[in-house]
C-alpha positions in Angstrom: 47.4 9.3 -16.7 49.1 6.4 -18.5 47.3 5.9 -21.8 49.7 3.3 -23.0 52.0 3.6 -25.9 49.3 4.6 -28.4 50.2 7.1 -31.1 47.6 9.7 -32.0 47.5 11.6 -35.2 45.3 14.7 -34.7 45.4 18.4 -35.2 46.4 20.7 -32.4 42.8 21.9 -32.0 41.5 18.4 -31.8 44.1 17.4 -29.3 43.3 20.4 -27.1 39.6 19.6 -27.2 40.3 16.0 -26.3 42.6 16.9 -23.4 40.0 19.4 -22.1 37.2 16.8 -22.2 39.4 14.3 -20.4 40.3 16.9 -17.7 36.8 18.0 -17.2 35.5 14.4 -16.9 37.8 13.7 -13.9 36.6 14.2 -10.4 38.5 16.7 -8.2 40.3 13.8 -6.5 41.3 12.3 -9.9 42.6 15.7 -11.0 44.8 16.0 -7.9 46.2 12.5 -8.4 46.8 13.1 -12.1 48.7 16.3 -11.1 50.8 14.6 -8.4 51.7 11.7 -10.8 52.7 14.2 -13.5 54.9 16.1 -11.1 56.6 12.8 -9.9 57.2 11.8 -13.6 58.7 15.2 -14.4 61.3 14.8 -11.6 62.9 12.2 -13.9 64.0 15.1 -16.1 65.7 17.1 -13.3 69.2 18.1 -14.3 72.0 16.2 -12.5 74.1 19.3 -11.9 72.9 22.5 -10.4 72.8 25.6 -12.6 76.1 27.5 -12.4 74.3 30.7 -11.3 72.8 28.9 -8.4 76.3 28.2 -6.9 77.0 32.0 -7.2 73.7 32.8 -5.4 72.5 34.8 -8.4 68.8 35.6 -8.8 67.3 33.0 -11.2 63.9 33.0 -12.9 62.7 29.5 -13.6 
């Protein structure tokens, strides 16, 4: 998943094509590992405080 700190200047269409090619070139095991690493990295962005509605037990769509 880590491609380094390279900047890419490409159109949205070209970026989507590249990402699709990269995803399809992975084995099922590599796809799973990529997904698990991505989920782990996204936990870094979790809010430090719970949403106020969660404390009130209100229904929340996320």
